One Martini backbone bead per residue (centre of mass of N, CA, C, O) as a GRO file, in nm:
protein
  155
    1MET     BB    1   3.739   0.578   0.348
    2ARG     BB    2   3.591   0.370   0.164
    3LYS     BB    3   3.409   0.239   0.381
    4SER     BB    4   3.246   0.501   0.465
    5SER     BB    5   3.111   0.568   0.177
    6LYS     BB    6   2.883   0.334   0.199
    7LEU     BB    7   2.701   0.407   0.446
    8PRO     BB    8   2.485   0.600   0.328
    9PHE     BB    9   2.385   0.406   0.116
   10LEU     BB   10   2.285   0.178   0.306
   11VAL     BB   11   2.093   0.346   0.467
   12LEU     BB   12   1.913   0.452   0.231
   13LEU     BB   13   1.831   0.177   0.124
   14SER     BB   14   1.710   0.061   0.387
   15THR     BB   15   1.497   0.281   0.420
   16PHE     BB   16   1.354   0.244   0.152
   17LEU     BB   17   1.269  -0.049   0.195
   18PHE     BB   18   1.120  -0.022   0.458
   19ASN     BB   19   0.905   0.177   0.357
   20ILE     BB   20   0.775   0.005   0.142
   21LEU     BB   21   0.695  -0.227   0.330
   22ILE     BB   22   0.540  -0.068   0.556
   23VAL     BB   23   0.328   0.079   0.391
   24GLY     BB   24   0.206  -0.167   0.252
   25SER     BB   25   0.142  -0.333   0.516
   26THR     BB   26  -0.037  -0.109   0.651
   27ILE     BB   27  -0.256  -0.108   0.439
   28VAL     BB   28  -0.338  -0.405   0.458
   29MET     BB   29  -0.405  -0.400   0.764
   30HIS     BB   30  -0.618  -0.171   0.759
   31GLU     BB   31  -0.815  -0.310   0.549
   32SER     BB   32  -0.842  -0.579   0.707
   33GLY     BB   33  -0.982  -0.457   0.951
   34HIS     BB   34  -1.234  -0.366   0.805
   35TYR     BB   35  -1.315  -0.645   0.708
   36ILE     BB   36  -1.349  -0.786   0.983
   37THR     BB   37  -1.551  -0.588   1.109
   38ALA     BB   38  -1.768  -0.637   0.884
   39ILE     BB   39  -1.813  -0.932   0.948
   40ALA     BB   40  -1.882  -0.898   1.255
   41ALA     BB   41  -2.139  -0.696   1.167
   42GLY     BB   42  -2.281  -0.832   0.905
   43CYS     BB   43  -2.175  -0.757   0.643
   44LYS     BB   44  -2.208  -0.712   0.298
   45LYS     BB   45  -2.042  -0.669   0.026
   46ILE     BB   46  -1.727  -0.702   0.049
   47ARG     BB   47  -1.466  -0.465  -0.056
   48LEU     BB   48  -1.136  -0.462  -0.161
   49VAL     BB   49  -0.926  -0.173  -0.242
   50PHE     BB   50  -0.577  -0.122  -0.344
   51LEU     BB   51  -0.638   0.007  -0.650
   52ASP     BB   52  -0.713   0.349  -0.709
   53SER     BB   53  -0.675   0.628  -0.907
   54GLU     BB   54  -0.865   0.830  -0.729
   55VAL     BB   55  -0.868   0.725  -0.408
   56GLY     BB   56  -0.732   0.439  -0.354
   57THR     BB   57  -0.790   0.295  -0.059
   58TYR     BB   58  -1.057   0.057   0.023
   59THR     BB   59  -1.379  -0.031   0.189
   60GLU     BB   60  -1.662  -0.202   0.095
   61MET     BB   61  -2.003  -0.184   0.237
   62SER     BB   62  -2.308  -0.366   0.349
   63CYS     BB   63  -2.507  -0.279   0.619
   64PRO     BB   64  -2.792  -0.361   0.798
   65THR     BB   65  -2.692  -0.150   1.003
   66GLU     BB   66  -2.612   0.101   1.197
   67GLN     BB   67  -2.307   0.227   1.267
   68PRO     BB   68  -2.096   0.340   1.461
   69PRO     BB   69  -1.862   0.596   1.437
   70TYR     BB   70  -1.612   0.403   1.536
   71PHE     BB   71  -1.598   0.152   1.341
   72ALA     BB   72  -1.363   0.235   1.133
   73THR     BB   73  -1.143   0.289   1.346
   74VAL     BB   74  -1.126   0.005   1.471
   75GLY     BB   75  -1.053  -0.135   1.204
   76ALA     BB   76  -0.779   0.012   1.158
   77LEU     BB   77  -0.651  -0.101   1.442
   78PHE     BB   78  -0.679  -0.420   1.456
   79PHE     BB   79  -0.388  -0.487   1.298
   80THR     BB   80  -0.182  -0.256   1.314
   81VAL     BB   81  -0.095  -0.252   1.608
   82PRO     BB   82   0.013  -0.540   1.633
   83PHE     BB   83   0.216  -0.512   1.401
   84ALA     BB   84   0.379  -0.277   1.528
   85LEU     BB   85   0.448  -0.412   1.805
   86GLY     BB   86   0.639  -0.635   1.687
   87PHE     BB   87   0.890  -0.430   1.666
   88LEU     BB   88   0.951  -0.397   1.973
   89LEU     BB   89   1.095  -0.681   1.999
   90LEU     BB   90   1.347  -0.534   1.853
   91ARG     BB   91   1.535  -0.388   2.072
   92PHE     BB   92   1.848  -0.402   1.925
   93MET     BB   93   1.716  -0.292   1.662
   94PRO     BB   94   1.646  -0.067   1.413
   95GLU     BB   95   1.345  -0.188   1.352
   96ARG     BB   96   1.191  -0.074   1.603
   97ASN     BB   97   1.117   0.209   1.453
   98ILE     BB   98   0.874   0.098   1.278
   99PHE     BB   99   0.652   0.144   1.473
  100TRP     BB  100   0.628   0.455   1.426
  101ILE     BB  101   0.577   0.446   1.122
  102SER     BB  102   0.327   0.270   1.120
  103LEU     BB  103   0.152   0.431   1.316
  104GLY     BB  104   0.173   0.704   1.176
  105PHE     BB  105   0.057   0.616   0.899
  106ASN     BB  106  -0.215   0.517   1.010
  107PHE     BB  107  -0.310   0.795   1.125
  108THR     BB  108  -0.301   0.939   0.855
  109ILE     BB  109  -0.504   0.735   0.696
  110MET     BB  110  -0.741   0.760   0.929
  111VAL     BB  111  -0.893   1.029   0.886
  112LEU     BB  112  -1.148   0.909   0.722
  113ASP     BB  113  -1.245   0.719   0.977
  114ILE     BB  114  -1.312   0.954   1.141
  115PRO     BB  115  -1.521   1.120   1.290
  116GLU     BB  116  -1.696   1.439   1.265
  117ILE     BB  117  -1.477   1.575   1.454
  118MET     BB  118  -1.316   1.861   1.440
  119PHE     BB  119  -1.027   1.772   1.602
  120LEU     BB  120  -0.951   1.471   1.512
  121ARG     BB  121  -0.833   1.483   1.228
  122PRO     BB  122  -0.591   1.678   1.276
  123LEU     BB  123  -0.478   1.515   1.509
  124SER     BB  124  -0.423   1.254   1.360
  125PHE     BB  125  -0.234   1.375   1.142
  126ALA     BB  126  -0.026   1.506   1.331
  127ALA     BB  127   0.051   1.254   1.492
  128GLY     BB  128   0.136   1.087   1.253
  129LEU     BB  129   0.355   1.272   1.135
  130ILE     BB  130   0.529   1.274   1.388
  131LEU     BB  131   0.576   0.966   1.415
  132PHE     BB  132   0.695   0.925   1.134
  133THR     BB  133   0.934   1.121   1.157
  134LEU     BB  134   1.065   1.003   1.412
  135GLY     BB  135   1.097   0.721   1.300
  136GLU     BB  136   1.292   0.799   1.071
  137VAL     BB  137   1.513   0.923   1.237
  138TRP     BB  138   1.566   0.678   1.424
  139LEU     BB  139   1.631   0.479   1.199
  140ILE     BB  140   1.873   0.624   1.071
  141ASP     BB  141   2.040   0.640   1.325
  142SER     BB  142   2.049   0.331   1.390
  143LEU     BB  143   2.171   0.245   1.113
  144PHE     BB  144   2.436   0.395   1.138
  145GLU     BB  145   2.520   0.241   1.399
  146TYR     BB  146   2.491  -0.053   1.302
  147ILE     BB  147   2.653  -0.048   1.029
  148GLY     BB  148   2.911   0.076   1.148
  149LYS     BB  149   2.974  -0.168   1.336
  150GLU     BB  150   2.981  -0.383   1.101
  151GLU     BB  151   3.219  -0.213   0.944
  152GLY     BB  152   3.416  -0.079   1.176
  153LEU     BB  153   3.290   0.192   1.267
  154VAL     BB  154   3.316   0.509   1.416
  155ILE     BB  155   3.036   0.723   1.537
   0.00000   0.00000   0.00000
């Protein structure tokens, strides 16, 4: 009985730590994608802001020509998608579900990067929220299974 009582604590702690690392990493990858696409487009005075008390994170840039409406969206996906895809390589590990969490969180924060087409922003937010939530549920489920096996518990 004593062994099984620490299982929920281990799963909760692992999930909490994974979320902190993934959300932070996804934000860095998201803004770095904006930075790289700005350099590729010939923009000047590029500034990454990771901590702003009013707005949050963003990338400022001054581009010599008008950029297409999908410019910021492509930038947001540039590093985040390959970063998230890397977790799918962990086929038999609980961390493979971090793919869905990272991708969902990116779609959620990408709402402001999407062009002003009426249905795209709510669609991106809803898809991101669904992917993020499913990723969390699947991560917690697989952590219970994985840690339970390591502790010698049958779940």
